[in-house]
N, C-alpha and C positions, 0 to 999 in steps of 0.2 A: 965881815961880810955882809952884806943887807940880805934879808930874807926876800924870797920872791913872792908875789903877790897876784892872784888871780880874781878879777871881779867879774861877776857874771849878774845881768839883771834879767830875769826871767819871767815870762808872761805867760801864764797859762792859760791856754786857748779851748773852749768847749767844742767837741764835735768834730766831724770832718770839715764842716763848711768855714771854719774859722772865723766865726762871726760874734761869739759871745765870749767875752772876756770875763775870767775870773778873779783876776787881781795879778798883782806882782810881788815876786820875792827878790830879795837881793841877798846874794850868798857871796861871802868873802872866804877864799880858801888861800890859808898861807901856805908856805913852802913844805914840803914833805908830808902834806895833808892830803886827804882825797875826800870825795863828795860822791854820792850816788844819785842821780837825777832821775826820778820815776814820776809816772802818772797814771792813772786809771786806763783801762781799755777803752778804746775809741777817742781818747783825748790824745792833744799834742802839746810838746814843751816848745815853745818859742823863744829863742836866746835874742833879746831885743838889742843887748850890747855887752860885750866882754872886753876885758882890759887887762894886760898883764905888765907889772912893774910897780914900783913904789911911787907914791904920791904924798907921803908925809911919813914922820919918823915914830908915829904912835903905833899904827896898824900893823900888826905881826912884827913887832919890834923884839919879841924873846928870842 
């Protein structure tokens, strides 16, 4: 059975005006794994894209 895969591309945005980007983080979460997304007060996490499924046989192959 192939493992599930969730891919998130996150963009950390500064302040409530959403005008100053601090950078992006790529997070890969394999089946039966969890991750907690947090940021400092007054900041927001913007999910630029998310994808569920397998795109290769190497990532999350265990």
